[in-house]
C-alpha positions in Angstrom: -60.4 -33.7 54.6 -60.7 -30.4 52.7 -57.0 -30.0 53.0 -56.4 -33.4 51.6 -58.8 -32.7 48.8 -57.2 -29.4 48.0 -53.8 -31.0 48.0 -54.9 -33.8 45.7 -56.5 -31.3 43.3 -53.3 -29.2 43.1 -51.2 -32.3 42.6 -53.6 -33.5 39.8 -53.3 -30.1 38.1 -49.5 -30.3 38.3 -49.6 -33.8 36.8 -51.8 -32.6 34.0 -49.4 -29.8 33.2 -46.5 -32.2 33.2 -48.3 -34.5 30.8 -49.0 -31.6 28.4 -45.3 -30.5 28.6 -44.2 -34.1 27.8 -46.6 -34.1 24.8 -45.1 -30.8 23.5 -41.5 -32.2 23.8 -42.3 -35.7 22.7 -40.8 -37.3 19.5 -42.6 -36.1 16.4 -44.7 -39.2 15.7 -45.9 -39.5 19.3 -46.6 -35.7 19.5 -48.7 -35.8 16.3 -50.8 -38.6 17.8 -51.4 -36.9 21.1 -51.4 -33.1 20.7 -55.0 -32.7 19.5 -56.6 -34.8 22.1 -58.8 -33.4 24.9 -57.4 -33.7 28.4 -59.7 -36.6 29.2 -58.8 -38.6 26.1 -55.1 -37.8 26.6 -55.2 -39.2 30.1 -57.1 -42.3 29.1 -54.8 -43.1 26.1 -51.6 -42.4 28.0 -52.7 -44.6 30.9 -53.3 -47.5 28.5 -49.7 -47.3 27.0 -47.8 -50.6 27.3 -44.2 -49.6 26.4 -41.4 -52.1 26.7 -39.3 -51.2 29.8 -36.3 -53.0 28.2 -36.3 -50.2 25.5 -36.5 -47.4 28.1 -33.3 -45.9 26.6 -35.2 -44.9 23.4 -36.7 -41.4 23.4 -40.2 -42.5 22.4 -40.4 -45.4 24.8 -39.1 -43.3 27.6 -41.7 -40.7 26.9 -44.4 -43.3 26.7 -43.3 -44.7 30.1 -43.3 -41.3 31.7 -46.7 -40.4 30.2 -48.2 -43.7 31.4 -47.0 -43.2 35.0 -48.2 -39.6 35.0 -51.6 -40.5 33.5 -52.1 -43.3 36.0 -51.2 -40.9 38.8 -53.8 -38.4 37.4 -56.4 -41.2 37.5 -55.5 -42.1 41.1 -55.7 -38.5 42.2 -59.1 -38.2 40.4 -60.4 -41.2 42.3 -59.1 -39.8 45.6 -60.8 -36.5 45.0 -64.1 -38.3 44.2 -63.8 -40.3 47.4 -63.1 -37.2 49.5 -66.0 -35.4 47.8 -68.3 -38.3 48.9 -67.0 -38.0 52.5 -67.2 -34.2 52.6 -70.6 -33.8 51.1 -72.7 -35.1 54.0 -70.6 -32.9 56.4 -71.2 -29.6 54.6 -74.8 -30.3 53.5 -76.4 -29.4 56.9 -74.3 -26.2 57.0 -75.4 -25.2 53.5 -79.0 -26.1 53.7 -81.6 -23.5 54.8 -84.7 -24.7 56.6 -88.0 -23.9 54.8 -89.2 -21.7 57.6 -86.1 -19.4 57.2 -86.6 -18.9 53.5 -87.9 -15.5 52.5 -89.1 -14.0 49.3 -86.5 -11.5 48.3 -88.5 -9.8 45.6 -89.5 -6.2 46.3 -93.0 -5.4 47.2 -94.9 -3.8 44.2 -95.5 -0.6 46.2 -91.9 -0.2 47.3 -89.9 2.7 46.1 -87.6 0.3 44.2 -90.3 -0.3 41.6 -91.6 3.3 41.3 -90.0 5.7 38.7 -87.7 8.2 40.1 -88.8 11.8 39.8 -86.6 13.8 37.4 -85.9 16.4 40.1 -84.3 13.9 42.3 -81.7 13.2 39.6 -79.9 16.5 40.1 -76.7 15.7 41.9 -74.4 18.5 40.7 -73.9 21.1 43.5 -75.6 24.4 42.9 -73.2 27.4 43.3 -74.4 31.0 43.5 -73.5 33.1 40.5 -71.1 35.9 41.4 
């Protein structure tokens, strides 16, 4: 399942990059409408496009069709990742949980050497060579 999730996440990232490339290369009017949107808003708006397939030969319509298909694929992959997360979570939870009797307090004891000041003599680290 983790392999499936990783694959879906990589595909979603690829789709997101493809959408952003299409926005950059889109006709001026469409690019002006889309280029300042957040990724989430861009996906939502593009998925809601209803371009006329009969006009697919026109650059703006063709771009809208491609953006719509990619945005819907992004949404489908996001749903798939969420479903996989729901399936994976109960499987890894027992592995990641630590029983209460195994928990320890990792703070140093107040009397430990980690909390006492270091004597200035112990800071000398440079080797001492005899004078000749």
